[in-house]
Residue, then its C-alpha position, 0 to 999 in steps of 0.5 A: m882154154d881161152r881168155r874169157t873162159r879162164a877169167g870166168l873160172i877165176l871169177a867163179a873161184l873168187l865168188l866161192l871163196a867169198g862164200v866161205r866165212l870164218i865165224t869165231s867164238t868172239q867178236k874180235p877182227r878176223p885173222r890175217r888171211e893170205t889167198f892164192i888162186f891158180q888153175t889145176m886139174g881142169t878147174v880153179a883152186g884156191f888156198m886161204w891161209d889164216d894167221t899166216a905171214p906172206d913168206a910162210a904162206l908161199k911155202l905152204n902154197e908150194r907144198a899144197s900145190g905139189a901134192f895136187e901135182l902128184v894126183v895130176r900125174t896119176a889121174n889126168l886122162r888127157d895126159p897119155e903119160s899119166e898113170i891112169s892113161r897107161l893103166n887104161a891102155a894096158a889093163g885089157e891085155r895084162a895085169f897093171a901094177c899100180s903105184p901106192l897113190m893109184w892103189t889108194m884111189l882104186t881101193e877107195s873106189r871099190f869101197a865106194w861102189e860097194f857102199s853105194g850099191g853101184a851108184f859110184d863107179i869109176t868104170v863109166k869112161p866108155l859112157m862119158d866118151l859116148w855122151g861127148f864129155y871128152r869130145k863133142r858129138g852132134k847128137a845124143p847117143s842112141e839106145q843101141e849105142i848106150a847098150e853097147a857101151k854098157k857092156r864095157v862098164g861095171f866095177d865087177k868087171l875089174i880083177f883085183d890082186d890085192g897082194n900084188r896091187t894089180v888090176r886087170f879088165r875082164e872086157k877089152g875096151m874098158a877104161l877108168d875115170l877117176g874124176g869123181i874121186a881125184k879132187g878129194f884125194a888131192l885135198d887130203l894129200a895137200a892137207e897132210a902136206v901142210r898139217e901145221g897150216k891154218g885155213v882152207l883148201d879149195l879145189g873146184g868147189n871141194l873144200k878142206f878145212l885145216p884142223a889148226l885154229p886161227g888165233g887159238k879160238k873156237h870157231f867154225y866155217s860158214v859155207g855157201i851152197k849154190d842154188p842148183a837152179a841159179p848157180e850164180r847165187l848162193y842158196k844157203y849156208i851150212k856150218a863146217e868145223p875145222g878138220m872137216s871136208v865139204s863136197t857138192s855135186g850138181n848138174y850146173e857146171r859141166n854139161v852137154t846139150y842135145g836137141g835142146k836138152t841139157y845133160g849134166h856130167i854125173m853119169d848113172p852107170e846103171k841107166g847109161f845116161p846122166p839124169q836131168a836132175r835139178h838138185s844138188v847134194t852137199v856132203v860134210c865129213p872128215s875125209a875130202l876123198r870120201a866126201d867127193w864120191l859120196s856127194t856123187a853117189v847120193f846125187l844119183r840115189g837120193r835120200k835113202l843113200a843119204e840116210k845110210v851115209e849119216k848112219e854109217i860114215p862117222r861125223s858125216r852130214v848130207v844136205i840135199i837142195e831140190k828145186 
């Protein structure tokens, strides 16, 4: 990553953190806040510790970032030694025995696929490769190329052995991509590691609000949501209580362009291509892991799935911004 890109990412993170406001039940001054910004998982992370002295904040930062690193070692596709890379290399030939962290992500992914009616599917990596999200290509893939890649996509092509915690591919050439679930999982692990902390964990725009209350006062966080048509500005604010998680999915951050058309990174596994949609979906719920994939699934399937989320996922809320 070059210096200009790195500076841009850090500025984006600072703007996001500026869009998270603590609203207390009184008009007293805001609690003391220590902020840390750093890069991980291909994006920028930020920790904001409230009512926390600098030395204590450093210790919390170390524990939270350590939890992030556990997920990186498990789910990083760019590292040939990561568990996901080893799984993708082996599962076409034999059952792959998963670590507890990997198994948690896979079983949640199975629930996500079932709940979303197939909208969220971690087997989309062949399509992500085809569309140039990992290695650039000169033009959009043909219908024939898409049809061929789709033969290696589909969660129903995975063979699970729950007793032995193994997974195997029914088709050679399949591969998993945990990018739609890993950041949320990392946030939940980090929040557990710093459960006594007070404040906010941010990983690439996915937010986890710790349950402890700064100053012992009742409060909530006001979270800014970007305008999907102009992501450099905030479109509206929503309310999130301590202990809740917030995730937003949109096509404005990571994309590819072919023939003057821009395609976002959210892949539709059924159609075989990313929709050129100009909307965003924000999900608020207790689990950052769940908020992560729910926002992706609702982005693809719309209001009907959003209604199901609010009905069946306790304490959840979905905000769709259409432009």
